[in-house]
mmCIF entry with sequence, helices, sheets and N, C-alpha, C, O atoms, coordinates in Angstrom:
data_MODEL
# 
_entry.id   MODEL 
# 
_entity.id                         1 
_entity.type                       polymer 
_entity.pdbx_number_of_molecules   1 
# 
_entity_poly.entity_id                      1 
_entity_poly.type                           'polypeptide(L)' 
_entity_poly.nstd_linkage                   no 
_entity_poly.nstd_monomer                   no 
_entity_poly.pdbx_seq_one_letter_code       MKKTEESTVPLSTKLASGASDRRSNVIGFAQFKERQANEEYRKALEVVVANAQKADW 
_entity_poly.pdbx_seq_one_letter_code_can   MKKTEESTVPLSTKLASGASDRRSNVIGFAQFKERQANEEYRKALEVVVANAQKADW 
_entity_poly.pdbx_strand_id                 A 
# 
loop_
_entity_poly_seq.entity_id 
_entity_poly_seq.num 
_entity_poly_seq.mon_id 
_entity_poly_seq.hetero 
1 1  MET n 
1 2  LYS n 
1 3  LYS n 
1 4  THR n 
1 5  GLU n 
1 6  GLU n 
1 7  SER n 
1 8  THR n 
1 9  VAL n 
1 10 PRO n 
1 11 LEU n 
1 12 SER n 
1 13 THR n 
1 14 LYS n 
1 15 LEU n 
1 16 ALA n 
1 17 SER n 
1 18 GLY n 
1 19 ALA n 
1 20 SER n 
1 21 ASP n 
1 22 ARG n 
1 23 ARG n 
1 24 SER n 
1 25 ASN n 
1 26 VAL n 
1 27 ILE n 
1 28 GLY n 
1 29 PHE n 
1 30 ALA n 
1 31 GLN n 
1 32 PHE n 
1 33 LYS n 
1 34 GLU n 
1 35 ARG n 
1 36 GLN n 
1 37 ALA n 
1 38 ASN n 
1 39 GLU n 
1 40 GLU n 
1 41 TYR n 
1 42 ARG n 
1 43 LYS n 
1 44 ALA n 
1 45 LEU n 
1 46 GLU n 
1 47 VAL n 
1 48 VAL n 
1 49 VAL n 
1 50 ALA n 
1 51 ASN n 
1 52 ALA n 
1 53 GLN n 
1 54 LYS n 
1 55 ALA n 
1 56 ASP n 
1 57 TRP n 
# 
_struct_asym.id          A 
_struct_asym.entity_id   1 
# 
loop_
_struct_conf.conf_type_id 
_struct_conf.id 
_struct_conf.pdbx_PDB_helix_id 
_struct_conf.beg_label_comp_id 
_struct_conf.beg_label_asym_id 
_struct_conf.beg_label_seq_id 
_struct_conf.pdbx_beg_PDB_ins_code 
_struct_conf.end_label_comp_id 
_struct_conf.end_label_asym_id 
_struct_conf.end_label_seq_id 
_struct_conf.pdbx_end_PDB_ins_code 
_struct_conf.beg_auth_comp_id 
_struct_conf.beg_auth_asym_id 
_struct_conf.beg_auth_seq_id 
_struct_conf.end_auth_comp_id 
_struct_conf.end_auth_asym_id 
_struct_conf.end_auth_seq_id 
_struct_conf.pdbx_PDB_helix_class 
_struct_conf.details 
_struct_conf.pdbx_PDB_helix_length 
HELX_P HELX_P1 AA1 LYS A 3  ? SER A 7  ? LYS A 3  SER A 7  1 ? 5  
HELX_P HELX_P2 AA2 LEU A 11 ? LYS A 54 ? LEU A 11 LYS A 54 1 ? 44 
# 
_struct_conf_type.id          HELX_P 
_struct_conf_type.criteria    ? 
_struct_conf_type.reference   ? 
# 
loop_
_atom_site.group_PDB 
_atom_site.id 
_atom_site.type_symbol 
_atom_site.label_atom_id 
_atom_site.label_alt_id 
_atom_site.label_comp_id 
_atom_site.label_asym_id 
_atom_site.label_entity_id 
_atom_site.label_seq_id 
_atom_site.pdbx_PDB_ins_code 
_atom_site.Cartn_x 
_atom_site.Cartn_y 
_atom_site.Cartn_z 
_atom_site.occupancy 
_atom_site.B_iso_or_equiv 
_atom_site.pdbx_formal_charge 
_atom_site.auth_seq_id 
_atom_site.auth_comp_id 
_atom_site.auth_asym_id 
_atom_site.auth_atom_id 
_atom_site.pdbx_PDB_model_num 
ATOM 1   N N  . MET A 1 1  ? 7.600   31.485  -3.097  1.00 0.00 ? 1  MET A N  1 
ATOM 2   C CA . MET A 1 1  ? 8.676   31.347  -4.126  1.00 0.00 ? 1  MET A CA 1 
ATOM 3   C C  . MET A 1 1  ? 8.177   32.163  -5.306  1.00 0.00 ? 1  MET A C  1 
ATOM 4   O O  . MET A 1 1  ? 7.018   32.017  -5.692  1.00 0.00 ? 1  MET A O  1 
ATOM 5   N N  . LYS A 1 2  ? 9.017   33.028  -5.902  1.00 0.00 ? 2  LYS A N  1 
ATOM 6   C CA . LYS A 1 2  ? 8.682   33.745  -7.011  1.00 0.00 ? 2  LYS A CA 1 
ATOM 7   C C  . LYS A 1 2  ? 8.650   32.830  -8.297  1.00 0.00 ? 2  LYS A C  1 
ATOM 8   O O  . LYS A 1 2  ? 9.189   31.723  -8.289  1.00 0.00 ? 2  LYS A O  1 
ATOM 9   N N  . LYS A 1 3  ? 7.988   33.343  -9.416  1.00 0.00 ? 3  LYS A N  1 
ATOM 10  C CA . LYS A 1 3  ? 7.833   32.534  -10.517 1.00 0.00 ? 3  LYS A CA 1 
ATOM 11  C C  . LYS A 1 3  ? 9.207   32.389  -11.226 1.00 0.00 ? 3  LYS A C  1 
ATOM 12  O O  . LYS A 1 3  ? 9.427   31.359  -11.863 1.00 0.00 ? 3  LYS A O  1 
ATOM 13  N N  . THR A 1 4  ? 10.188  33.418  -11.143 1.00 0.00 ? 4  THR A N  1 
ATOM 14  C CA . THR A 1 4  ? 11.417  33.243  -11.771 1.00 0.00 ? 4  THR A CA 1 
ATOM 15  C C  . THR A 1 4  ? 12.146  32.218  -10.975 1.00 0.00 ? 4  THR A C  1 
ATOM 16  O O  . THR A 1 4  ? 12.807  31.415  -11.634 1.00 0.00 ? 4  THR A O  1 
ATOM 17  N N  . GLU A 1 5  ? 12.148  32.095  -9.672  1.00 0.00 ? 5  GLU A N  1 
ATOM 18  C CA . GLU A 1 5  ? 12.867  31.026  -8.899  1.00 0.00 ? 5  GLU A CA 1 
ATOM 19  C C  . GLU A 1 5  ? 12.343  29.678  -9.346  1.00 0.00 ? 5  GLU A C  1 
ATOM 20  O O  . GLU A 1 5  ? 13.096  28.720  -9.520  1.00 0.00 ? 5  GLU A O  1 
ATOM 21  N N  . GLU A 1 6  ? 11.010  29.628  -9.530  1.00 0.00 ? 6  GLU A N  1 
ATOM 22  C CA . GLU A 1 6  ? 10.427  28.291  -9.794  1.00 0.00 ? 6  GLU A CA 1 
ATOM 23  C C  . GLU A 1 6  ? 10.920  27.775  -11.133 1.00 0.00 ? 6  GLU A C  1 
ATOM 24  O O  . GLU A 1 6  ? 11.077  26.566  -11.304 1.00 0.00 ? 6  GLU A O  1 
ATOM 25  N N  . SER A 1 7  ? 11.169  28.671  -12.093 1.00 0.00 ? 7  SER A N  1 
ATOM 26  C CA . SER A 1 7  ? 11.651  28.303  -13.433 1.00 0.00 ? 7  SER A CA 1 
ATOM 27  C C  . SER A 1 7  ? 13.003  27.732  -13.390 1.00 0.00 ? 7  SER A C  1 
ATOM 28  O O  . SER A 1 7  ? 13.346  26.936  -14.265 1.00 0.00 ? 7  SER A O  1 
ATOM 29  N N  . THR A 1 8  ? 13.872  28.105  -12.355 1.00 0.00 ? 8  THR A N  1 
ATOM 30  C CA . THR A 1 8  ? 15.117  27.587  -12.282 1.00 0.00 ? 8  THR A CA 1 
ATOM 31  C C  . THR A 1 8  ? 15.342  26.182  -11.930 1.00 0.00 ? 8  THR A C  1 
ATOM 32  O O  . THR A 1 8  ? 16.437  25.633  -12.044 1.00 0.00 ? 8  THR A O  1 
ATOM 33  N N  . VAL A 1 9  ? 14.225  25.587  -11.477 1.00 0.00 ? 9  VAL A N  1 
ATOM 34  C CA . VAL A 1 9  ? 14.291  24.221  -10.945 1.00 0.00 ? 9  VAL A CA 1 
ATOM 35  C C  . VAL A 1 9  ? 14.096  23.289  -12.295 1.00 0.00 ? 9  VAL A C  1 
ATOM 36  O O  . VAL A 1 9  ? 13.179  23.463  -13.099 1.00 0.00 ? 9  VAL A O  1 
ATOM 37  N N  . PRO A 1 10 ? 15.011  22.373  -12.396 1.00 0.00 ? 10 PRO A N  1 
ATOM 38  C CA . PRO A 1 10 ? 14.880  21.596  -13.672 1.00 0.00 ? 10 PRO A CA 1 
ATOM 39  C C  . PRO A 1 10 ? 13.644  20.813  -13.774 1.00 0.00 ? 10 PRO A C  1 
ATOM 40  O O  . PRO A 1 10 ? 13.244  20.282  -12.738 1.00 0.00 ? 10 PRO A O  1 
ATOM 41  N N  . LEU A 1 11 ? 12.963  20.652  -14.876 1.00 0.00 ? 11 LEU A N  1 
ATOM 42  C CA . LEU A 1 11 ? 11.732  19.941  -14.979 1.00 0.00 ? 11 LEU A CA 1 
ATOM 43  C C  . LEU A 1 11 ? 11.921  18.416  -14.590 1.00 0.00 ? 11 LEU A C  1 
ATOM 44  O O  . LEU A 1 11 ? 11.050  17.791  -13.983 1.00 0.00 ? 11 LEU A O  1 
ATOM 45  N N  . SER A 1 12 ? 13.037  17.909  -14.956 1.00 0.00 ? 12 SER A N  1 
ATOM 46  C CA . SER A 1 12 ? 13.311  16.514  -14.646 1.00 0.00 ? 12 SER A CA 1 
ATOM 47  C C  . SER A 1 12 ? 13.154  16.261  -13.075 1.00 0.00 ? 12 SER A C  1 
ATOM 48  O O  . SER A 1 12 ? 12.568  15.268  -12.645 1.00 0.00 ? 12 SER A O  1 
ATOM 49  N N  . THR A 1 13 ? 13.710  17.214  -12.270 1.00 0.00 ? 13 THR A N  1 
ATOM 50  C CA . THR A 1 13 ? 13.610  17.229  -10.881 1.00 0.00 ? 13 THR A CA 1 
ATOM 51  C C  . THR A 1 13 ? 12.163  17.199  -10.385 1.00 0.00 ? 13 THR A C  1 
ATOM 52  O O  . THR A 1 13 ? 11.814  16.454  -9.469  1.00 0.00 ? 13 THR A O  1 
ATOM 53  N N  . LYS A 1 14 ? 11.347  18.018  -11.009 1.00 0.00 ? 14 LYS A N  1 
ATOM 54  C CA . LYS A 1 14 ? 9.890   18.014  -10.648 1.00 0.00 ? 14 LYS A CA 1 
ATOM 55  C C  . LYS A 1 14 ? 9.250   16.689  -11.012 1.00 0.00 ? 14 LYS A C  1 
ATOM 56  O O  . LYS A 1 14 ? 8.529   16.094  -10.211 1.00 0.00 ? 14 LYS A O  1 
ATOM 57  N N  . LEU A 1 15 ? 9.525   16.222  -12.251 1.00 0.00 ? 15 LEU A N  1 
ATOM 58  C CA . LEU A 1 15 ? 8.930   14.948  -12.618 1.00 0.00 ? 15 LEU A CA 1 
ATOM 59  C C  . LEU A 1 15 ? 9.342   13.815  -11.729 1.00 0.00 ? 15 LEU A C  1 
ATOM 60  O O  . LEU A 1 15 ? 8.551   12.921  -11.428 1.00 0.00 ? 15 LEU A O  1 
ATOM 61  N N  . ALA A 1 16 ? 10.541  13.853  -11.325 1.00 0.00 ? 16 ALA A N  1 
ATOM 62  C CA . ALA A 1 16 ? 11.207  12.738  -10.582 1.00 0.00 ? 16 ALA A CA 1 
ATOM 63  C C  . ALA A 1 16 ? 10.423  12.603  -9.232  1.00 0.00 ? 16 ALA A C  1 
ATOM 64  O O  . ALA A 1 16 ? 9.980   11.537  -8.803  1.00 0.00 ? 16 ALA A O  1 
ATOM 65  N N  . SER A 1 17 ? 10.309  13.838  -8.610  1.00 0.00 ? 17 SER A N  1 
ATOM 66  C CA . SER A 1 17 ? 9.681   13.844  -7.311  1.00 0.00 ? 17 SER A CA 1 
ATOM 67  C C  . SER A 1 17 ? 8.217   13.492  -7.331  1.00 0.00 ? 17 SER A C  1 
ATOM 68  O O  . SER A 1 17 ? 7.709   12.877  -6.394  1.00 0.00 ? 17 SER A O  1 
ATOM 69  N N  . GLY A 1 18 ? 7.533   13.875  -8.392  1.00 0.00 ? 18 GLY A N  1 
ATOM 70  C CA . GLY A 1 18 ? 6.063   13.500  -8.559  1.00 0.00 ? 18 GLY A CA 1 
ATOM 71  C C  . GLY A 1 18 ? 5.981   11.980  -8.838  1.00 0.00 ? 18 GLY A C  1 
ATOM 72  O O  . GLY A 1 18 ? 5.104   11.295  -8.311  1.00 0.00 ? 18 GLY A O  1 
ATOM 73  N N  . ALA A 1 19 ? 6.940   11.447  -9.706  1.00 0.00 ? 19 ALA A N  1 
ATOM 74  C CA . ALA A 1 19 ? 6.977   10.020  -9.901  1.00 0.00 ? 19 ALA A CA 1 
ATOM 75  C C  . ALA A 1 19 ? 7.181   9.196   -8.666  1.00 0.00 ? 19 ALA A C  1 
ATOM 76  O O  . ALA A 1 19 ? 6.532   8.172   -8.452  1.00 0.00 ? 19 ALA A O  1 
ATOM 77  N N  . SER A 1 20 ? 8.124   9.681   -7.836  1.00 0.00 ? 20 SER A N  1 
ATOM 78  C CA . SER A 1 20 ? 8.371   8.985   -6.673  1.00 0.00 ? 20 SER A CA 1 
ATOM 79  C C  . SER A 1 20 ? 7.202   8.974   -5.709  1.00 0.00 ? 20 SER A C  1 
ATOM 80  O O  . SER A 1 20 ? 6.946   7.985   -5.023  1.00 0.00 ? 20 SER A O  1 
ATOM 81  N N  . ASP A 1 21 ? 6.495   10.099  -5.671  1.00 0.00 ? 21 ASP A N  1 
ATOM 82  C CA . ASP A 1 21 ? 5.306   10.224  -4.856  1.00 0.00 ? 21 ASP A CA 1 
ATOM 83  C C  . ASP A 1 21 ? 4.202   9.136   -5.343  1.00 0.00 ? 21 ASP A C  1 
ATOM 84  O O  . ASP A 1 21 ? 3.527   8.479   -4.551  1.00 0.00 ? 21 ASP A O  1 
ATOM 85  N N  . ARG A 1 22 ? 4.119   9.046   -6.627  1.00 0.00 ? 22 ARG A N  1 
ATOM 86  C CA . ARG A 1 22 ? 3.046   8.196   -7.150  1.00 0.00 ? 22 ARG A CA 1 
ATOM 87  C C  . ARG A 1 22 ? 3.522   6.755   -6.866  1.00 0.00 ? 22 ARG A C  1 
ATOM 88  O O  . ARG A 1 22 ? 2.693   5.890   -6.586  1.00 0.00 ? 22 ARG A O  1 
ATOM 89  N N  . ARG A 1 23 ? 4.823   6.486   -6.933  1.00 0.00 ? 23 ARG A N  1 
ATOM 90  C CA . ARG A 1 23 ? 5.393   5.201   -6.774  1.00 0.00 ? 23 ARG A CA 1 
ATOM 91  C C  . ARG A 1 23 ? 5.088   4.819   -5.303  1.00 0.00 ? 23 ARG A C  1 
ATOM 92  O O  . ARG A 1 23 ? 4.536   3.752   -5.032  1.00 0.00 ? 23 ARG A O  1 
ATOM 93  N N  . SER A 1 24 ? 5.451   5.691   -4.388  1.00 0.00 ? 24 SER A N  1 
ATOM 94  C CA . SER A 1 24 ? 5.294   5.365   -2.929  1.00 0.00 ? 24 SER A CA 1 
ATOM 95  C C  . SER A 1 24 ? 3.784   5.214   -2.593  1.00 0.00 ? 24 SER A C  1 
ATOM 96  O O  . SER A 1 24 ? 3.466   4.461   -1.672  1.00 0.00 ? 24 SER A O  1 
ATOM 97  N N  . ASN A 1 25 ? 2.807   5.915   -3.318  1.00 0.00 ? 25 ASN A N  1 
ATOM 98  C CA . ASN A 1 25 ? 1.516   5.690   -3.127  1.00 0.00 ? 25 ASN A CA 1 
ATOM 99  C C  . ASN A 1 25 ? 1.033   4.290   -3.533  1.00 0.00 ? 25 ASN A C  1 
ATOM 100 O O  . ASN A 1 25 ? 0.204   3.661   -2.876  1.00 0.00 ? 25 ASN A O  1 
ATOM 101 N N  . VAL A 1 26 ? 1.600   3.853   -4.643  1.00 0.00 ? 26 VAL A N  1 
ATOM 102 C CA . VAL A 1 26 ? 1.265   2.558   -5.263  1.00 0.00 ? 26 VAL A CA 1 
ATOM 103 C C  . VAL A 1 26 ? 1.822   1.389   -4.312  1.00 0.00 ? 26 VAL A C  1 
ATOM 104 O O  . VAL A 1 26 ? 1.217   0.338   -4.099  1.00 0.00 ? 26 VAL A O  1 
ATOM 105 N N  . ILE A 1 27 ? 3.018   1.722   -3.797  1.00 0.00 ? 27 ILE A N  1 
ATOM 106 C CA . ILE A 1 27 ? 3.654   0.654   -2.908  1.00 0.00 ? 27 ILE A CA 1 
ATOM 107 C C  . ILE A 1 27 ? 2.874   0.647   -1.606  1.00 0.00 ? 27 ILE A C  1 
ATOM 108 O O  . ILE A 1 27 ? 2.634   -0.423  -1.046  1.00 0.00 ? 27 ILE A O  1 
ATOM 109 N N  . GLY A 1 28 ? 2.453   1.858   -1.085  1.00 0.00 ? 28 GLY A N  1 
ATOM 110 C CA . GLY A 1 28 ? 1.591   1.887   0.192   1.00 0.00 ? 28 GLY A CA 1 
ATOM 111 C C  . GLY A 1 28 ? 0.359   1.217   -0.026  1.00 0.00 ? 28 GLY A C  1 
ATOM 112 O O  . GLY A 1 28 ? -0.115  0.543   0.888   1.00 0.00 ? 28 GLY A O  1 
ATOM 113 N N  . PHE A 1 29 ? -0.283  1.327   -1.235  1.00 0.00 ? 29 PHE A N  1 
ATOM 114 C CA . PHE A 1 29 ? -1.671  0.736   -1.415  1.00 0.00 ? 29 PHE A CA 1 
ATOM 115 C C  . PHE A 1 29 ? -1.500  -0.782  -1.674  1.00 0.00 ? 29 PHE A C  1 
ATOM 116 O O  . PHE A 1 29 ? -2.421  -1.541  -1.368  1.00 0.00 ? 29 PHE A O  1 
ATOM 117 N N  . ALA A 1 30 ? -0.463  -1.210  -2.174  1.00 0.00 ? 30 ALA A N  1 
ATOM 118 C CA . ALA A 1 30 ? -0.114  -2.673  -2.408  1.00 0.00 ? 30 ALA A CA 1 
ATOM 119 C C  . ALA A 1 30 ? 0.119   -3.242  -1.006  1.00 0.00 ? 30 ALA A C  1 
ATOM 120 O O  . ALA A 1 30 ? -0.423  -4.300  -0.688  1.00 0.00 ? 30 ALA A O  1 
ATOM 121 N N  . GLN A 1 31 ? 0.875   -2.602  -0.195  1.00 0.00 ? 31 GLN A N  1 
ATOM 122 C CA . GLN A 1 31 ? 1.126   -3.209  1.144   1.00 0.00 ? 31 GLN A CA 1 
ATOM 123 C C  . GLN A 1 31 ? -0.203  -3.163  1.872   1.00 0.00 ? 31 GLN A C  1 
ATOM 124 O O  . GLN A 1 31 ? -0.445  -4.115  2.613   1.00 0.00 ? 31 GLN A O  1 
ATOM 125 N N  . PHE A 1 32 ? -1.050  -2.245  1.773   1.00 0.00 ? 32 PHE A N  1 
ATOM 126 C CA . PHE A 1 32 ? -2.355  -2.219  2.481   1.00 0.00 ? 32 PHE A CA 1 
ATOM 127 C C  . PHE A 1 32 ? -3.237  -3.606  2.015   1.00 0.00 ? 32 PHE A C  1 
ATOM 128 O O  . PHE A 1 32 ? -3.789  -4.398  2.779   1.00 0.00 ? 32 PHE A O  1 
ATOM 129 N N  . LYS A 1 33 ? -3.203  -3.647  0.738   1.00 0.00 ? 33 LYS A N  1 
ATOM 130 C CA . LYS A 1 33 ? -4.077  -4.711  0.166   1.00 0.00 ? 33 LYS A CA 1 
ATOM 131 C C  . LYS A 1 33 ? -3.409  -6.077  0.605   1.00 0.00 ? 33 LYS A C  1 
ATOM 132 O O  . LYS A 1 33 ? -4.125  -7.036  0.891   1.00 0.00 ? 33 LYS A O  1 
ATOM 133 N N  . GLU A 1 34 ? -2.195  -6.145  0.650   1.00 0.00 ? 34 GLU A N  1 
ATOM 134 C CA . GLU A 1 34 ? -1.553  -7.413  1.032   1.00 0.00 ? 34 GLU A CA 1 
ATOM 135 C C  . GLU A 1 34 ? -1.847  -7.669  2.599   1.00 0.00 ? 34 GLU A C  1 
ATOM 136 O O  . GLU A 1 34 ? -2.118  -8.806  2.985   1.00 0.00 ? 34 GLU A O  1 
ATOM 137 N N  . ARG A 1 35 ? -1.790  -6.691  3.396   1.00 0.00 ? 35 ARG A N  1 
ATOM 138 C CA . ARG A 1 35 ? -2.119  -6.868  4.769   1.00 0.00 ? 35 ARG A CA 1 
ATOM 139 C C  . ARG A 1 35 ? -3.580  -7.211  4.997   1.00 0.00 ? 35 ARG A C  1 
ATOM 140 O O  . ARG A 1 35 ? -3.912  -8.015  5.868   1.00 0.00 ? 35 ARG A O  1 
ATOM 141 N N  . GLN A 1 36 ? -4.445  -6.597  4.211   1.00 0.00 ? 36 GLN A N  1 
ATOM 142 C CA . GLN A 1 36 ? -5.866  -6.900  4.272   1.00 0.00 ? 36 GLN A CA 1 
ATOM 143 C C  . GLN A 1 36 ? -6.084  -8.251  3.785   1.00 0.00 ? 36 GLN A C  1 
ATOM 144 O O  . GLN A 1 36 ? -6.967  -8.886  4.362   1.00 0.00 ? 36 GLN A O  1 
ATOM 145 N N  . ALA A 1 37 ? -5.447  -8.824  2.825   1.00 0.00 ? 37 ALA A N  1 
ATOM 146 C CA . ALA A 1 37 ? -5.575  -10.209 2.349   1.00 0.00 ? 37 ALA A CA 1 
ATOM 147 C C  . ALA A 1 37 ? -5.105  -11.155 3.489   1.00 0.00 ? 37 ALA A C  1 
ATOM 148 O O  . ALA A 1 37 ? -5.763  -12.148 3.802   1.00 0.00 ? 37 ALA A O  1 
ATOM 149 N N  . ASN A 1 38 ? -3.969  -10.818 4.083   1.00 0.00 ? 38 ASN A N  1 
ATOM 150 C CA . ASN A 1 38 ? -3.525  -11.712 5.177   1.00 0.00 ? 38 ASN A CA 1 
ATOM 151 C C  . ASN A 1 38 ? -4.411  -11.761 6.343   1.00 0.00 ? 38 ASN A C  1 
ATOM 152 O O  . ASN A 1 38 ? -4.538  -12.796 6.997   1.00 0.00 ? 38 ASN A O  1 
ATOM 153 N N  . GLU A 1 39 ? -5.069  -10.601 6.644   1.00 0.00 ? 39 GLU A N  1 
ATOM 154 C CA . GLU A 1 39 ? -6.036  -10.525 7.737   1.00 0.00 ? 39 GLU A CA 1 
ATOM 155 C C  . GLU A 1 39 ? -7.292  -11.422 7.341   1.00 0.00 ? 39 GLU A C  1 
ATOM 156 O O  . GLU A 1 39 ? -7.816  -12.158 8.176   1.00 0.00 ? 39 GLU A O  1 
ATOM 157 N N  . GLU A 1 40 ? -7.710  -11.336 6.141   1.00 0.00 ? 40 GLU A N  1 
ATOM 158 C CA . GLU A 1 40 ? -8.949  -12.136 5.823   1.00 0.00 ? 40 GLU A CA 1 
ATOM 159 C C  . GLU A 1 40 ? -8.560  -13.658 5.802   1.00 0.00 ? 40 GLU A C  1 
ATOM 160 O O  . GLU A 1 40 ? -9.386  -14.491 6.174   1.00 0.00 ? 40 GLU A O  1 
ATOM 161 N N  . TYR A 1 41 ? -7.304  -14.031 5.367   1.00 0.00 ? 41 TYR A N  1 
ATOM 162 C CA . TYR A 1 41 ? -6.899  -15.377 5.351   1.00 0.00 ? 41 TYR A CA 1 
ATOM 163 C C  . TYR A 1 41 ? -6.775  -15.917 6.799   1.00 0.00 ? 41 TYR A C  1 
ATOM 164 O O  . TYR A 1 41 ? -7.147  -17.048 7.111   1.00 0.00 ? 41 TYR A O  1 
ATOM 165 N N  . ARG A 1 42 ? -6.248  -15.065 7.625   1.00 0.00 ? 42 ARG A N  1 
ATOM 166 C CA . ARG A 1 42 ? -6.145  -15.441 9.058   1.00 0.00 ? 42 ARG A CA 1 
ATOM 167 C C  . ARG A 1 42 ? -7.455  -15.690 9.675   1.00 0.00 ? 42 ARG A C  1 
ATOM 168 O O  . ARG A 1 42 ? -7.670  -16.712 10.327  1.00 0.00 ? 42 ARG A O  1 
ATOM 169 N N  . LYS A 1 43 ? -8.403  -14.701 9.464   1.00 0.00 ? 43 LYS A N  1 
ATOM 170 C CA . LYS A 1 43 ? -9.821  -14.889 9.934   1.00 0.00 ? 43 LYS A CA 1 
ATOM 171 C C  . LYS A 1 43 ? -10.498 -16.185 9.416   1.00 0.00 ? 43 LYS A C  1 
ATOM 172 O O  . LYS A 1 43 ? -11.157 -16.916 10.155  1.00 0.00 ? 43 LYS A O  1 
ATOM 173 N N  . ALA A 1 44 ? -10.302 -16.412 8.150   1.00 0.00 ? 44 ALA A N  1 
ATOM 174 C CA . ALA A 1 44 ? -10.748 -17.659 7.489   1.00 0.00 ? 44 ALA A CA 1 
ATOM 175 C C  . ALA A 1 44 ? -10.294 -18.952 8.202   1.00 0.00 ? 44 ALA A C  1 
ATOM 176 O O  . ALA A 1 44 ? -11.075 -19.870 8.455   1.00 0.00 ? 44 ALA A O  1 
ATOM 177 N N  . LEU A 1 45 ? -8.899  -18.964 8.527   1.00 0.00 ? 45 LEU A N  1 
ATOM 178 C CA . LEU A 1 45 ? -8.375  -20.048 9.119   1.00 0.00 ? 45 LEU A CA 1 
ATOM 179 C C  . LEU A 1 45 ? -8.870  -20.269 10.550  1.00 0.00 ? 45 LEU A C  1 
ATOM 180 O O  . LEU A 1 45 ? -9.002  -21.388 11.045  1.00 0.00 ? 45 LEU A O  1 
ATOM 181 N N  . GLU A 1 46 ? -9.148  -19.055 11.211  1.00 0.00 ? 46 GLU A N  1 
ATOM 182 C CA . GLU A 1 46 ? -9.780  -19.129 12.591  1.00 0.00 ? 46 GLU A CA 1 
ATOM 183 C C  . GLU A 1 46 ? -11.104 -19.796 12.556  1.00 0.00 ? 46 GLU A C  1 
ATOM 184 O O  . GLU A 1 46 ? -11.440 -20.594 13.431  1.00 0.00 ? 46 GLU A O  1 
ATOM 185 N N  . VAL A 1 47 ? -11.858 -19.476 11.550  1.00 0.00 ? 47 VAL A N  1 
ATOM 186 C CA . VAL A 1 47 ? -13.208 -19.984 11.387  1.00 0.00 ? 47 VAL A CA 1 
ATOM 187 C C  . VAL A 1 47 ? -13.155 -21.505 11.187  1.00 0.00 ? 47 VAL A C  1 
ATOM 188 O O  . VAL A 1 47 ? -13.899 -22.275 11.794  1.00 0.00 ? 47 VAL A O  1 
ATOM 189 N N  . VAL A 1 48 ? -12.163 -21.917 10.236  1.00 0.00 ? 48 VAL A N  1 
ATOM 190 C CA . VAL A 1 48 ? -12.033 -23.273 9.890   1.00 0.00 ? 48 VAL A CA 1 
ATOM 191 C C  . VAL A 1 48 ? -11.640 -24.108 11.224  1.00 0.00 ? 48 VAL A C  1 
ATOM 192 O O  . VAL A 1 48 ? -12.171 -25.182 11.506  1.00 0.00 ? 48 VAL A O  1 
ATOM 193 N N  . VAL A 1 49 ? -10.667 -23.491 11.992  1.00 0.00 ? 49 VAL A N  1 
ATOM 194 C CA . VAL A 1 49 ? -10.276 -24.274 13.146  1.00 0.00 ? 49 VAL A CA 1 
ATOM 195 C C  . VAL A 1 49 ? -11.336 -24.285 14.226  1.00 0.00 ? 49 VAL A C  1 
ATOM 196 O O  . VAL A 1 49 ? -11.415 -25.238 15.002  1.00 0.00 ? 49 VAL A O  1 
ATOM 197 N N  . ALA A 1 50 ? -12.088 -23.329 14.288  1.00 0.00 ? 50 ALA A N  1 
ATOM 198 C CA . ALA A 1 50 ? -13.237 -23.190 15.298  1.00 0.00 ? 50 ALA A CA 1 
ATOM 199 C C  . ALA A 1 50 ? -14.350 -24.263 14.841  1.00 0.00 ? 50 ALA A C  1 
ATOM 200 O O  . ALA A 1 50 ? -14.912 -24.951 15.693  1.00 0.00 ? 50 ALA A O  1 
ATOM 201 N N  . ASN A 1 51 ? -14.620 -24.371 13.609  1.00 0.00 ? 51 ASN A N  1 
ATOM 202 C CA . ASN A 1 51 ? -15.553 -25.341 13.128  1.00 0.00 ? 51 ASN A CA 1 
ATOM 203 C C  . ASN A 1 51 ? -15.058 -26.796 13.269  1.00 0.00 ? 51 ASN A C  1 
ATOM 204 O O  . ASN A 1 51 ? -15.828 -27.717 13.541  1.00 0.00 ? 51 ASN A O  1 
ATOM 205 N N  . ALA A 1 52 ? -13.722 -26.957 13.070  1.00 0.00 ? 52 ALA A N  1 
ATOM 206 C CA . ALA A 1 52 ? -13.190 -28.251 13.267  1.00 0.00 ? 52 ALA A CA 1 
ATOM 207 C C  . ALA A 1 52 ? -13.186 -28.699 14.788  1.00 0.00 ? 52 ALA A C  1 
ATOM 208 O O  . ALA A 1 52 ? -13.298 -29.881 15.109  1.00 0.00 ? 52 ALA A O  1 
ATOM 209 N N  . GLN A 1 53 ? -13.052 -27.705 15.663  1.00 0.00 ? 53 GLN A N  1 
ATOM 210 C CA . GLN A 1 53 ? -13.089 -27.983 17.065  1.00 0.00 ? 53 GLN A CA 1 
ATOM 211 C C  . GLN A 1 53 ? -14.501 -28.309 17.524  1.00 0.00 ? 53 GLN A C  1 
ATOM 212 O O  . GLN A 1 53 ? -14.709 -29.134 18.414  1.00 0.00 ? 53 GLN A O  1 
ATOM 213 N N  . LYS A 1 54 ? -15.490 -27.628 16.885  1.00 0.00 ? 54 LYS A N  1 
ATOM 214 C CA . LYS A 1 54 ? -16.844 -27.937 17.126  1.00 0.00 ? 54 LYS A CA 1 
ATOM 215 C C  . LYS A 1 54 ? -17.213 -29.410 16.812  1.00 0.00 ? 54 LYS A C  1 
ATOM 216 O O  . LYS A 1 54 ? -17.957 -30.058 17.548  1.00 0.00 ? 54 LYS A O  1 
ATOM 217 N N  . ALA A 1 55 ? -16.648 -29.909 15.671  1.00 0.00 ? 55 ALA A N  1 
ATOM 218 C CA . ALA A 1 55 ? -16.824 -31.142 15.144  1.00 0.00 ? 55 ALA A CA 1 
ATOM 219 C C  . ALA A 1 55 ? -15.944 -32.192 15.726  1.00 0.00 ? 55 ALA A C  1 
ATOM 220 O O  . ALA A 1 55 ? -15.981 -33.332 15.263  1.00 0.00 ? 55 ALA A O  1 
ATOM 221 N N  . ASP A 1 56 ? -15.133 -31.870 16.738  1.00 0.00 ? 56 ASP A N  1 
ATOM 222 C CA . ASP A 1 56 ? -14.148 -32.702 17.407  1.00 0.00 ? 56 ASP A CA 1 
ATOM 223 C C  . ASP A 1 56 ? -13.182 -33.346 16.441  1.00 0.00 ? 56 ASP A C  1 
ATOM 224 O O  . ASP A 1 56 ? -12.937 -34.553 16.422  1.00 0.00 ? 56 ASP A O  1 
ATOM 225 N N  . TRP A 1 57 ? -12.683 -32.489 15.687  1.00 0.00 ? 57 TRP A N  1 
ATOM 226 C CA . TRP A 1 57 ? -11.789 -32.943 14.538  1.00 0.00 ? 57 TRP A CA 1 
ATOM 227 C C  . TRP A 1 57 ? -10.346 -33.106 15.221  1.00 0.00 ? 57 TRP A C  1 
ATOM 228 O O  . TRP A 1 57 ? -9.381  -33.468 14.548  1.00 0.00 ? 57 TRP A O  1 
# 
């Protein structure tokens, strides 16, 4: 793309697309952290259940 063509694109469009990219990255990271927390919680529950079964609870 030539420099003259690039200047015809409104700045608000450029900023909006960059902002949505950042927003989607933040959402993706939040989903990853939530999934990770759920996995840790599930593993902790499995350990608790295993220990309870060992103790004949």
